[in-house]
TIVO-41572 format. One line per field, with one value per residue: residue in one letter; residue number from 1; z, x, y of N, C-alpha, C, CB in turn. Coordinates in steps of 0.05 Angstrom, whole numbers. Each point is the difference from the previous one (the first is absolute). Glycine has a CB too. Example, Ala and Ser with C-alpha at 12.3 -4.5 7.8 and 13.67 -1.06 7.14 Angstrom:
% TIVO-41572
rest (a/s);
nr (1/2);
n.Z (156/-39);
n.X (264/31);
n.Y (-114/44);
ca.Z (0/1);
ca.X (-18/16);
ca.Y (24/24);
c.Z (0/14);
c.X (18/-15);
c.Y (24/22);
cb.Z (25/-43);
cb.X (-38/24);
cb.Y (-23/-13);
***
This chain:
% TIVO-41572
rest (m/p/s/d/s/d/q/s/n/h/r/v/l/a/i/d/p/v/s/l/r/r/t/l/s/t/l/t/y/w/f/a/f/l/l/t/a/r/w/v/i/g/q/n/g/g/f/f/f/l/l/l/l/a/l/l/l/a/i/a/m/d/p/a/i/r/w/f/a/a/r/n/v/k/r/g/v/a/t/g/i/v/l/l/g/l/v/i/l/s/l/a/f/i/g/v/f/g/g/v/l/f/s/q/a/s/s/l/i/t/s/l/p/e/i/v/t/g/v/v/d/r/i/n/t/v/f/k/l/n/l/d/p/k/q/v/v/d/s/l/n/i/s/p/s/q/i/a/n/w/a/s/g/v/a/g/g/v/v/g/i/v/s/t/m/l/g/g/i/f/q/l/l/t/m/l/l/f/a/f/y/f/a/a/e/g/p/k/v/r/q/v/v/g/s/w/l/s/p/n/a/q/e/i/f/v/t/t/w/e/i/a/v/q/k/t/g/g/f/v/v/s/k/v/v/l/a/i/a/s/t/t/a/h/s/i/f/f/a/v/i/g/l/p/y/w/l/a/m/g/l/i/t/g/i/a/s/q/f/i/p/t/v/g/t/m/l/g/i/l/v/p/l/l/f/a/v/f/e/d/p/m/m/a/l/w/i/m/v/f/a/a/t/y/q/q/i/e/n/y/l/l/s/p/r/v/s/r/m/t/m/d/i/h/p/a/i/a/f/g/s/v/l/v/f/a/n/m/f/g/a/t/g/a/l/i/s/v/p/v/a/a/a/l/v/a/i/v/d/t/y/g/h/r/y/d/l/i/p/r/l/r/e);
nr (1/2/3/4/5/6/7/8/9/10/11/12/13/14/15/16/17/18/19/20/21/22/23/24/25/26/27/28/29/30/31/32/33/34/35/36/37/38/39/40/41/42/43/44/45/46/47/48/49/50/51/52/53/54/55/56/57/58/59/60/61/62/63/64/65/66/67/68/69/70/71/72/73/74/75/76/77/78/79/80/81/82/83/84/85/86/87/88/89/90/91/92/93/94/95/96/97/98/99/100/101/102/103/104/105/106/107/108/109/110/111/112/113/114/115/116/117/118/119/120/121/122/123/124/125/126/127/128/129/130/131/132/133/134/135/136/137/138/139/140/141/142/143/144/145/146/147/148/149/150/151/152/153/154/155/156/157/158/159/160/161/162/163/164/165/166/167/168/169/170/171/172/173/174/175/176/177/178/179/180/181/182/183/184/185/186/187/188/189/190/191/192/193/194/195/196/197/198/199/200/201/202/203/204/205/206/207/208/209/210/211/212/213/214/215/216/217/218/219/220/221/222/223/224/225/226/227/228/229/230/231/232/233/234/235/236/237/238/239/240/241/242/243/244/245/246/247/248/249/250/251/252/253/254/255/256/257/258/259/260/261/262/263/264/265/266/267/268/269/270/271/272/273/274/275/276/277/278/279/280/281/282/283/284/285/286/287/288/289/290/291/292/293/294/295/296/297/298/299/300/301/302/303/304/305/306/307/308/309/310/311/312/313/314/315/316/317/318/319/320/321/322/323/324/325/326/327/328/329/330/331/332/333/334/335/336/337/338/339/340/341/342/343/344/345/346/347/348/349/350/351/352/353/354/355/356/357/358/359/360/361/362/363);
n.Z (1706/30/24/-47/56/-32/-48/39/17/-59/-7/-61/17/-59/-5/-28/-42/17/57/-17/-41/39/41/-44/-17/61/6/-56/19/56/-27/-37/43/40/-40/-12/62/4/-54/22/52/-29/-38/43/66/-11/-19/48/38/-30/10/60/3/-27/41/50/-27/-15/58/21/-35/29/46/-41/-42/42/14/-59/-3/43/-43/-56/-5/-60/34/-36/43/50/-29/-6/63/21/-38/15/61/-7/-30/44/44/-34/-11/61/20/-38/17/62/-1/-61/30/51/-32/-26/52/30/-47/-2/62/-2/-40/28/57/-20/27/44/11/5/37/40/2/22/46/28/-1/29/51/9/5/28/-75/-16/-46/-36/-3/-43/5/-3/-53/-25/13/-31/-64/43/-21/-3/-46/-7/-8/-43/-33/1/-20/-45/-13/6/-38/-46/-6/-24/-32/51/21/-54/2/54/-8/-53/31/44/-42/-30/58/10/-57/3/55/-24/-48/36/41/-49/-16/59/5/-56/0/66/-31/-52/34/23/-57/-23/48/-7/-66/21/40/-18/18/35/-19/13/60/1/-29/44/49/-25/-8/54/29/-33/14/61/11/-38/14/58/-10/-31/40/48/-26/-20/58/32/-35/9/64/1/-34/39/52/-12/-28/51/33/-35/0/68/7/-50/-34/-34/-45/29/-57/9/52/-23/-41/40/27/-45/-27/51/19/-52/-20/54/12/57/0/-20/60/2/-59/15/54/-28/-31/42/39/-29/-3/65/19/-23/16/62/34/-2/-58/21/36/-44/-37/50/10/-61/-2/49/-25/-56/20/25/-56/-37/39/7/-61/-50/-1/10/-44/-43/5/-7/-43/27/9/52/-45/53/14/-37/-50/8/-3/-52/-31/13/-23/-52/-19/17/-43/-46/8/36/39/-36/28/55/-20/-16/53/23/-55/-16/58/1/-52/21/54/-30/-26/46/28/-52/-5/59/-3/63/13/52/25/3/58/-23/-20/56/29);
n.X (2946/-30/-29/-37/11/47/-35/-46/39/12/-45/20/9/-34/32/-62/50/-51/22/59/-22/-39/47/36/-49/-9/62/-1/-48/26/53/-27/-33/44/39/-40/-11/58/-3/-49/24/57/-31/-38/37/-29/-52/-10/7/-40/-36/11/-18/-55/-19/11/-35/-49/-4/0/-54/-37/-24/-10/-28/-44/-17/-12/-30/-43/-19/-22/74/-1/33/17/-17/28/57/-3/-15/50/44/-14/6/62/11/-28/31/54/-11/-8/58/32/-27/14/55/30/22/3/29/45/15/12/34/37/9/15/48/26/-4/39/46/-37/-25/55/21/-50/9/60/-14/-40/42/41/-44/-18/53/50/5/53/-55/45/-67/37/-9/-61/4/37/-39/-51/39/-15/63/-41/27/-49/-40/36/2/-60/-6/36/-32/-54/23/21/-60/-37/-4/-8/-49/-34/7/-20/-50/-15/3/-44/-42/4/-11/-50/-30/13/-29/-48/-9/-5/-34/-44/4/-3/-53/-30/2/-12/-49/42/44/-46/-22/61/11/-63/12/52/-45/-24/-54/47/29/-51/10/62/-9/-39/38/51/-36/-17/61/26/-43/7/63/21/-44/10/63/2/-39/33/55/-29/-28/48/39/-42/-1/59/7/-37/30/60/-8/-25/46/48/-25/-3/66/19/1/43/-45/-68/-3/41/-27/-58/28/31/-51/-38/38/19/-65/-18/51/31/-38/9/18/-52/1/60/5/-37/30/62/-2/-22/37/50/-23/-13/57/33/-49/-4/28/-50/-5/7/-50/-38/14/-16/-56/-15/14/-35/-50/-1/-2/-58/-29/15/-23/-60/-18/17/-5/-59/-15/38/-11/-70/31/58/10/37/42/22/28/17/-28/15/57/0/-26/49/43/-32/-8/62/28/-37/9/51/-26/-45/8/-11/-56/-22/25/-59/-38/29/-7/-62/-5/27/-34/-56/15/13/-56/-31/27/19/-31/7/10/-37/57/10/-24/55/-25/-35/62);
n.Y (-3087/60/-46/5/39/31/11/19/45/24/53/-7/68/-11/64/1/10/32/13/22/38/19/9/31/44/13/15/38/36/10/13/42/27/10/25/36/17/19/38/29/13/21/44/20/5/57/-28/-36/54/27/-52/5/55/-15/-44/36/47/-38/-20/62/8/-53/38/43/-35/-15/63/13/-55/18/54/-37/3/-35/-38/50/37/-31/1/64/7/-26/26/59/-9/-11/54/43/-27/6/60/10/-24/35/56/-2/-20/15/53/-39/-46/36/23/-54/-26/48/0/-63/13/50/-33/-56/31/22/-58/-25/45/-7/-58/9/45/-39/-49/33/13/-53/-30/46/0/27/-4/33/29/-16/-63/8/35/-41/-51/32/10/59/34/47/-38/-38/43/33/-52/0/58/-9/-56/31/41/-46/-29/57/-58/-37/35/-6/-64/-10/33/-33/-55/18/17/-60/-30/36/-16/-63/5/33/-40/-49/31/10/-57/-19/33/-15/-62/-19/-22/-12/-32/-41/-13/-14/-39/-29/-13/-37/-37/-54/33/-15/53/35/-19/14/55/21/-17/27/53/6/-5/44/37/-5/5/42/43/-4/7/49/27/-16/22/54/14/-6/44/53/-12/1/51/36/-14/18/52/21/-16/28/54/0/-10/47/-59/34/-11/20/-25/-41/-21/-11/-36/-35/-13/-18/-46/-34/-9/-32/-35/-29/-55/21/59/41/21/2/31/50/18/-12/59/33/-26/24/58/0/-18/55/49/-13/-64/25/-25/-58/7/18/-51/-40/28/-2/-63/-18/34/-25/-60/6/23/-52/-43/22/38/-18/-61/-8/42/-26/-64/-4/-29/-25/-56/16/-29/-25/59/-46/22/62/-18/-40/43/39/-43/-8/63/19/-46/17/64/25/13/-29/-57/28/13/-61/-36/19/-5/-56/-23/13/-36/-50/-3/-4/-49/-38/13/-24/-53/-11/-59/25/-60/10/15/-62/11/27/56/10/8);
ca.Z (-18/16/2/-13/18/-4/-25/5/14/-13/-17/-22/-5/-29/-8/-25/-17/-6/24/5/-14/7/26/-5/-15/20/20/-17/-3/25/7/-20/9/21/-11/-15/20/17/-17/-3/26/6/-17/4/27/9/-9/16/26/-2/1/27/14/-8/10/28/3/-7/21/22/-9/-6/20/-8/-26/5/12/-23/-17/16/-4/-28/-17/-14/12/-11/9/28/1/-7/22/22/-9/0/28/11/-11/12/29/-1/-11/20/19/-9/-2/26/17/-12/2/30/1/-16/13/25/-8/-9/25/15/-11/3/30/9/14/26/19/10/18/26/11/9/22/21/10/13/26/16/5/5/-21/-16/-28/-14/-17/-28/-11/-3/-25/-23/-5/-8/-27/2/4/-17/-25/-14/-8/-22/-25/-10/-11/-27/-21/-8/-15/-26/-15/-3/-22/13/20/-17/-12/20/8/-21/0/22/-3/-20/16/19/-15/-8/22/4/-21/6/23/-8/-12/18/19/-17/-16/17/-3/-27/0/14/-16/-24/10/11/-21/-8/22/4/21/25/2/0/28/14/-10/9/30/2/-8/20/23/-5/-2/26/20/-8/-1/29/13/-11/10/30/7/-10/17/25/-5/-2/27/15/-12/8/28/7/-13/17/26/-4/-6/23/20/-12/-10/-28/-21/11/-20/-8/21/0/-22/9/21/-9/-20/11/20/-14/-23/7/19/26/11/-13/20/17/-20/-8/21/7/-13/15/29/0/-5/23/24/0/-4/28/12/7/-25/-4/20/-9/-25/9/13/-22/-18/15/3/-26/-5/16/-12/-27/4/13/-10/-30/-15/-2/-18/-26/-11/3/-23/-7/13/10/-8/21/-4/-12/-28/-12/-1/-22/-28/-4/-8/-26/-22/-1/-16/-30/-13/16/22/-8/6/29/7/-9/7/19/-10/-14/17/13/-18/-3/25/-4/-17/13/23/-11/-12/16/16/26/14/26/12/16/31/7/-11/15/27);
ca.X (-22/-22/-26/-23/-11/16/-5/-26/3/15/-16/13/-8/-1/-4/-11/14/-19/-5/23/1/-20/9/24/-9/-14/20/16/-19/-1/28/0/-16/11/18/-9/-13/21/12/-19/-3/25/1/-23/-3/-12/-26/-19/-3/-20/-29/-5/-5/-27/-21/-4/-14/-27/-15/-3/-20/-25/-21/-9/-16/-24/-16/-15/-16/-24/-14/-7/21/12/27/22/-2/7/28/16/-6/18/26/5/-1/28/22/-3/11/29/9/-6/19/26/-2/-1/24/24/24/11/14/25/16/12/18/24/15/10/22/23/6/10/25/-3/-15/17/19/-12/-7/24/8/-17/7/27/-6/-13/12/26/14/17/-4/6/-22/7/4/-25/-13/14/-6/-27/0/-18/14/-9/12/-14/-26/2/6/-26/-17/8/-8/-29/-8/12/-15/-27/-13/-5/-21/-26/-6/-11/-26/-18/-4/-17/-28/-13/-7/-22/-23/-6/-14/-27/-18/-7/-17/-28/-14/-4/-23/-25/-7/4/-22/2/25/-6/-17/16/18/-18/-11/23/3/-23/-16/12/24/-13/-7/24/11/-16/4/28/-2/-15/16/21/-12/-11/20/23/-10/-6/23/13/-14/4/27/3/-12/14/24/-4/-5/26/17/-13/2/27/10/-11/14/25/1/-9/21/24/20/9/-10/-23/-15/16/-1/-29/-5/16/-13/-25/1/16/-15/-22/9/21/-12/11/19/-5/-6/25/18/-11/5/28/13/-5/10/28/5/-9/15/24/-8/-12/-11/-30/-16/0/-18/-28/-6/-6/-25/-23/0/-13/-28/-12/1/-23/-24/-2/-6/-28/-20/1/3/-23/-22/9/8/-24/-1/25/6/27/17/19/24/21/-5/4/26/12/-7/13/28/3/-7/18/21/-9/-8/10/-16/-28/-7/-6/-24/-23/3/-17/-26/1/1/-28/-15/9/-8/-29/-5/7/-17/-25/3/17/-17/10/-7/0/23/1/3/27/5/-18/11);
ca.Y (4/7/-15/13/21/22/15/14/24/21/16/11/27/5/26/6/21/24/14/14/25/21/14/13/25/19/12/19/25/17/13/21/21/14/18/23/16/13/22/22/16/13/23/20/-2/26/3/-19/14/23/-13/-7/26/8/-18/7/24/-5/-15/20/21/-15/9/26/-3/-14/18/17/-18/-6/25/2/12/-21/-6/16/27/0/-5/26/17/-9/5/28/8/-8/16/27/1/-1/27/21/-5/9/27/11/-6/-9/20/-1/-26/4/19/-14/-20/13/9/-25/-11/19/3/-25/1/12/-16/-22/11/2/-27/-13/14/-5/-26/2/10/-18/-26/5/-11/18/-3/22/7/4/-28/-13/12/-10/-28/-3/13/21/27/24/0/-23/8/19/-18/-14/21/11/-21/3/25/-5/-22/13/-17/-25/3/3/-24/-16/10/-7/-28/-6/10/-19/-23/6/1/-29/-14/12/-11/-27/-3/6/-24/-22/6/5/-24/-24/-21/-11/-15/-25/-18/-13/-23/-23/-14/-19/-21/-17/11/-4/19/30/6/6/24/25/4/12/28/16/0/22/25/9/3/17/28/11/3/25/25/7/9/26/15/-1/13/28/10/2/20/26/2/4/26/22/0/8/28/16/1/11/-17/5/-17/-12/-14/-24/-18/-11/-19/-24/-13/-10/-17/-25/-13/-16/-18/-18/-20/-8/18/26/19/9/11/25/23/-1/21/25/-3/5/28/15/-7/14/30/9/-21/5/-3/-31/-11/6/-17/-27/-1/3/-24/-23/8/-2/-28/-11/10/-13/-28/-8/17/5/-27/-16/13/1/-27/-17/-17/-13/-22/4/-25/-2/17/-15/-1/28/8/-16/11/26/-6/-13/19/22/-10/-2/24/24/13/-1/-29/-1/14/-15/-32/-11/-4/-25/-20/-2/-14/-27/-13/-2/-21/-25/-6/-8/-29/-19/-17/-5/-24/3/-7/-22/9/7/27/20/9);
c.Z (19/-1/-13/20/-1/-24/1/14/-13/-20/-22/-6/-29/-3/-27/-17/-4/24/8/-15/6/25/-5/-15/19/16/-18/-4/26/5/-17/7/23/-5/-12/20/15/-17/-1/24/4/-18/6/29/10/-8/14/29/1/-2/27/17/-7/10/28/5/-9/21/24/-5/-1/20/-8/-26/5/14/-21/-17/13/-2/-28/-16/-16/8/-14/11/29/4/-6/23/25/-7/-1/27/13/-11/9/27/1/-9/23/24/-8/-2/28/17/-15/-1/27/1/-15/15/25/-8/-8/25/17/-12/4/27/11/16/27/19/10/20/27/15/13/24/25/10/16/30/19/10/2/-22/-16/-29/-15/-21/-29/-13/-4/-25/-24/-6/-11/-30/-1/6/-17/-30/-18/-9/-21/-27/-11/-11/-26/-21/-6/-20/-29/-17/-3/-21/10/20/-15/-12/18/9/-21/0/25/-4/-20/15/17/-16/-12/21/5/-22/3/24/-7/-13/17/16/-18/-13/16/-2/-29/-2/15/-17/-25/12/10/-24/-10/19/-1/23/27/4/1/27/16/-9/13/30/3/-7/20/26/-4/0/30/20/-8/-2/26/12/-8/10/28/6/-9/19/26/-4/-3/28/17/-8/8/30/11/-10/16/26/-2/-5/26/20/-13/-10/-28/-21/10/-20/-7/22/5/-21/5/19/-10/-20/12/20/-11/-22/6/22/24/12/-12/18/14/-21/-7/22/7/-13/13/27/1/-5/26/23/0/-4/26/9/9/-24/-6/18/-9/-25/9/12/-21/-18/13/0/-26/-6/12/-15/-27/3/11/-11/-29/-16/-1/-16/-29/-13/4/-22/-9/16/12/-7/20/-5/-17/-33/-11/-5/-21/-27/-7/-10/-28/-24/-2/-17/-30/-11/13/17/-6/5/30/8/-8/9/18/-11/-17/18/14/-19/-3/25/0/-17/11/21/-10/-11/14/15/26/13/30/15/17/30/6/-9/12/26/-4);
c.X (-23/-24/-22/-13/17/-5/-25/1/13/-21/16/-11/2/-7/-13/12/-20/-3/26/5/-18/9/25/-8/-12/20/16/-16/-2/25/4/-15/9/25/-7/-14/22/13/-18/0/27/2/-19/-9/-13/-29/-19/-3/-17/-29/-9/-10/-29/-22/-3/-14/-30/-17/-4/-23/-28/-23/-13/-15/-27/-19/-12/-18/-27/-21/-6/22/15/26/23/2/7/30/17/-4/20/29/7/1/30/21/-4/11/30/10/-1/22/27/0/1/25/25/23/9/16/27/19/15/20/26/17/11/25/24/8/9/27/-3/-17/16/22/-12/-7/25/9/-16/7/27/-5/-12/16/31/19/17/-2/5/-24/6/5/-24/-14/12/-6/-29/-3/-19/16/-12/12/-14/-26/0/6/-26/-18/7/-5/-30/-7/13/-14/-28/-14/-6/-23/-28/-8/-13/-28/-21/-7/-20/-29/-13/-8/-26/-26/-6/-13/-28/-20/-10/-17/-31/-12/-6/-26/-28/-11/2/-21/4/24/-6/-17/18/16/-19/-9/20/-1/-24/-19/8/23/-9/-5/24/13/-15/4/27/0/-10/16/23/-9/-5/24/23/-9/-3/25/15/-14/5/28/4/-14/14/28/-4/-6/26/19/-10/5/30/13/-10/14/30/2/-5/24/26/21/9/-11/-25/-16/12/-2/-28/-2/15/-15/-27/4/14/-18/-21/11/24/-9/17/16/-5/-7/24/19/-9/3/29/15/-5/10/29/5/-7/19/29/-5/-10/-12/-28/-18/-2/-20/-27/-7/-6/-27/-21/-3/-14/-30/-16/-4/-27/-27/-6/-9/-30/-23/-2/0/-23/-23/8/5/-20/1/26/8/28/16/22/25/22/-3/-1/29/17/-7/13/28/1/-7/21/26/-4/-4/6/-20/-29/-9/-5/-28/-24/0/-23/-28/-2/0/-28/-16/6/-8/-31/-8/5/-18/-28/-2/14/-19/15/-11/-1/25/-2/4/29/5/-17/13/16);
c.Y (9/-17/15/21/24/18/14/26/23/14/14/29/6/29/4/21/24/16/16/25/23/11/17/27/18/13/21/27/15/11/23/24/15/17/25/18/17/22/24/19/13/26/21/2/27/3/-18/12/20/-12/-8/23/9/-18/2/28/-3/-15/19/20/-14/6/26/-1/-13/19/20/-17/-6/26/6/15/-22/-5/17/27/1/-5/27/18/-5/5/31/12/-5/18/30/1/0/26/20/-2/11/31/15/-3/-7/19/-5/-26/1/15/-14/-21/12/10/-23/-9/18/1/-27/0/13/-17/-23/8/8/-25/-14/14/-7/-27/-1/11/-18/-25/2/-15/22/-4/26/4/-1/-28/-13/11/-10/-30/-3/15/24/27/22/0/-22/8/23/-13/-13/20/10/-22/-1/23/-4/-21/8/-19/-26/3/3/-27/-20/7/-7/-30/-9/7/-19/-25/5/-1/-25/-14/10/-9/-28/-2/8/-23/-23/5/2/-26/-26/-21/-14/-18/-28/-19/-13/-23/-24/-15/-21/-24/-17/12/-3/19/26/5/6/27/24/3/11/30/17/2/19/26/11/4/19/29/13/7/23/26/4/8/30/21/5/14/30/10/4/20/27/5/6/23/24/2/8/30/18/2/10/-15/5/-20/-14/-16/-26/-22/-13/-19/-26/-18/-12/-23/-25/-13/-19/-20/-16/-17/-2/23/28/24/9/15/29/22/2/25/26/1/6/30/17/-4/16/32/8/-27/-1/-4/-30/-14/4/-15/-29/-1/2/-27/-24/5/-5/-31/-14/9/-15/-28/-7/19/0/-27/-18/11/0/-29/-20/-23/-13/-24/4/-27/0/16/-11/0/28/9/-16/9/26/-5/-10/22/25/-9/-2/27/26/10/-2/-29/-4/9/-20/-28/-6/-4/-26/-22/-4/-16/-29/-16/-5/-24/-29/-6/-10/-29/-18/-17/-6/-25/4/-10/-23/7/11/28/20/9/25);
cb.Z (-37/-4/41/-29/30/25/-25/2/36/4/38/-18/45/-11/28/21/-24/-34/14/12/-30/-22/28/-2/-42/3/32/-25/-35/20/13/-32/-19/24/-6/-43/4/29/-28/-28/22/13/-31/-47/2/-4/-43/-27/8/-25/-45/-5/-3/-39/-33/9/-7/-44/-15/10/-28/-21/37/23/-25/3/41/-4/-18/35/39/13/35/-35/11/-40/-34/11/-13/-50/-16/14/-27/-43/3/2/-41/-28/17/-10/-47/-13/12/-25/-42/-2/33/-26/-31/22/2/-40/-16/25/-14/-44/2/12/-32/-37/6/-39/-43/-21/-23/-43/-40/-16/-37/-45/-30/-17/-40/-49/-20/-24/-25/51/-1/36/11/8/36/10/22/50/23/10/37/54/-21/16/11/43/20/27/45/33/18/33/42/21/15/46/43/21/16/11/-35/-7/33/-13/-28/12/27/-27/-22/27/9/-40/0/32/-8/-30/21/22/-29/-20/30/-6/-40/4/36/-9/-39/30/33/-20/-1/42/14/-26/16/41/-13/-17/31/-16/-28/-1/-24/-44/-5/4/-43/-36/13/-13/-43/-21/10/-25/-48/-9/14/-26/-40/7/4/-42/-32/12/-4/-47/-22/14/-22/-48/-2/7/-39/-37/1/4/-45/-20/14/-16/-50/-5/26/26/30/20/-18/31/-17/-27/19/17/-31/-6/32/7/-37/-4/29/8/-30/-15/-35/-14/5/-37/4/36/-19/-30/21/5/-40/-26/10/-16/-50/-14/0/-19/-49/-11/11/35/-18/-11/36/19/-30/7/42/-3/-21/30/34/-15/0/47/24/-18/9/45/38/8/13/42/37/12/9/19/-13/-14/-29/40/-52/8/43/44/5/25/49/29/6/37/46/24/7/48/40/6/-16/-34/10/-34/-39/7/-7/-37/-1/35/1/-36/5/26/-20/-31/24/3/-35/-11/27/-10/-39/5/-41/4/-38/-5/-2/-41/14/-2/-42/-20/16);
cb.X (15/17/15/-8/-20/29/25/-18/0/47/-30/9/13/-15/38/-38/28/-27/-34/17/15/-38/-17/29/-8/-41/5/23/-27/-32/20/6/-33/-20/20/-5/-38/9/22/-27/-34/22/16/-17/40/45/17/16/40/35/7/33/51/21/9/41/45/17/19/50/36/29/25/38/43/24/28/39/42/29/21/-50/5/-26/-17/-5/-35/-46/-10/-6/-48/-34/-4/-21/-54/-13/5/-39/-41/1/-16/-52/-25/7/-25/-47/-31/-29/-17/-40/-45/-23/-33/-41/-36/-24/-30/-46/-29/-13/-36/-25/23/5/-41/-9/25/-15/-37/12/14/-34/-24/25/-4/-40/-39/-12/-37/30/-33/52/-14/21/40/-4/-11/37/33/-18/10/-37/43/-2/44/24/-17/15/47/3/-8/37/40/-10/-1/42/31/16/24/48/35/11/35/45/22/19/49/38/12/29/49/29/7/38/44/22/24/40/42/11/22/51/34/17/15/23/-36/-22/30/3/-44/5/39/-15/-28/30/27/29/-32/-14/28/-23/-40/7/14/-36/-30/22/-6/-46/-13/21/-21/-45/-13/21/-22/-40/-1/13/-36/-35/19/4/-39/-26/18/-16/-44/-5/12/-37/-42/1/1/-43/-32/8/-16/-49/-21/-9/-16/41/47/0/-15/32/37/-20/-7/41/22/-21/0/48/9/-31/-18/33/-20/3/32/-14/-43/-3/10/-32/-45/-3/-3/-38/-33/10/-9/-48/-24/24/-11/-14/42/14/14/48/32/4/31/47/19/10/42/42/14/22/54/29/8/37/52/24/5/25/46/13/-14/19/45/-28/-37/13/-30/-16/-10/-18/-11/2/-25/-41/-6/-1/-44/-28/11/-14/-51/-19/10/-23/-34/27/37/5/28/48/24/-3/52/27/-6/22/49/2/-3/39/39/-2/11/46/24/-5/-2/38/-22/5/21/-47/12/16/-35/14/13/-42/2);
cb.Y (-35/42/-20/-42/-33/-27/-31/-44/-29/-27/5/-48/14/-48/10/-14/-37/-25/-36/-42/-28/-23/-38/-46/-24/-28/-46/-40/-23/-26/-43/-34/-25/-36/-38/-26/-35/-43/-35/-29/-33/-46/-28/-10/-35/21/12/-43/-9/30/-18/-33/15/20/-30/-29/24/1/-45/-3/27/-36/-23/19/-5/-44/-6/30/-20/-33/16/-2/39/10/-47/-24/10/-17/-49/-5/0/-35/-44/2/-13/-49/-32/8/-25/-48/-11/-1/-40/-45/-9/-8/-14/-27/36/25/-24/-2/40/8/-27/13/41/-15/-24/26/37/-18/1/44/12/-22/18/39/-5/-15/34/29/-16/8/39/18/-21/5/-36/1/-36/-6/28/46/-5/-8/39/35/-13/-1/-43/-34/-23/27/17/-31/-15/33/-10/-35/11/31/-27/-18/32/13/-35/52/23/-13/23/50/9/-8/37/38/-4/8/49/18/-12/29/45/-2/-8/40/29/-14/11/46/13/-9/29/46/24/28/27/40/44/25/30/45/36/24/40/38/31/-42/-8/-49/-29/0/-29/-49/-23/-6/-38/-45/-14/-15/-47/-29/-12/-26/-45/-39/-12/-27/-44/-27/-6/-32/-48/-20/-15/-45/-43/-4/-22/-46/-30/-4/-33/-44/-21/-7/-36/-45/-11/-15/-39/31/-30/20/-7/35/43/29/27/41/38/25/32/46/37/22/39/40/32/30/-25/-48/-38/-26/-20/-42/-47/-25/-8/-52/-24/4/-35/-46/-7/-5/-48/-44/-3/52/-4/34/45/2/8/44/30/-8/21/52/16/-9/35/45/1/2/47/29/-3/-18/26/45/2/-17/31/46/10/39/29/45/-28/34/1/-44/19/-28/-42/12/14/-36/-22/23/-11/-49/-13/18/-22/-44/-27/13/32/37/-14/9/48/29/-2/22/51/21/10/44/41/16/23/49/35/7/35/47/18/32/-20/48/-27/-2/44/-25/-37/-48/-19/-21/-48);
***
């Protein structure tokens, strides 16, 4: 028989039926809400992704819109001017270089069997191998007959191509429309959302909003400017030295160097380098010299001036964000991953609490 002291050490756990029902009801509601949210996002994932793209575009336009607004231009008009300017510049680029780019891309595709055959022959000569060029071409599914079948399939699917193009144009217009509303009505949206929050939460919300606009917008603008500069410089150089498909190679180099973290610069120059090394080894050497020189100019002259208002994030975080977003949203997700990661890192740095290191960690 237990003593009185043993009985006093035991505690009885009593469950209040009312509290239990309330807790179970809350968990049930949250579970149902999460399931519903998952279903809605799954059914409308493409639309939500367009909204995310529109939001990023609106944030990227914000510095230019503020510049016009500071000169007594209404925000809606300023947004229209900036957005119209972007559309005109894009159409001008397509009008000037679209034909050349399409011609080079078509020629590149049709010439793939000859290019691969030349590469294999050069490898056989240099490394004393006996690779069969035809077997390599067939294994890559780029034989002339396969390319012809693909072309005939494309020609036979004109209706599908037109419908795809119309769908793409509709999505583009949808994104531009929401980008306009996000940018023009940004302050009003912020006020409406803030009115639902307590004063303390409003302070956090405003700070988070400003960080996202400043860091993400600056990051996107700086990367676009650097990509344009890199594409222009490399395309001109490739055209001067006579590299085949110089515009396509310049675009690959410029875009990859800015929007693929860590290894983008190497991957961007690797493609034109491979084309040049089997065309003319001296041309490949000149490309390496120019790429190294331009990289130094970008690192020490262009990037510090363009990226003053942006933030750097750790290469591992940038690369990881690319992998995650690419897996979720494809190539477009990979392009927007780094700006989103930059905003999240800035918010964490702002609200994250850091402690002083103990002596053993300072070593």
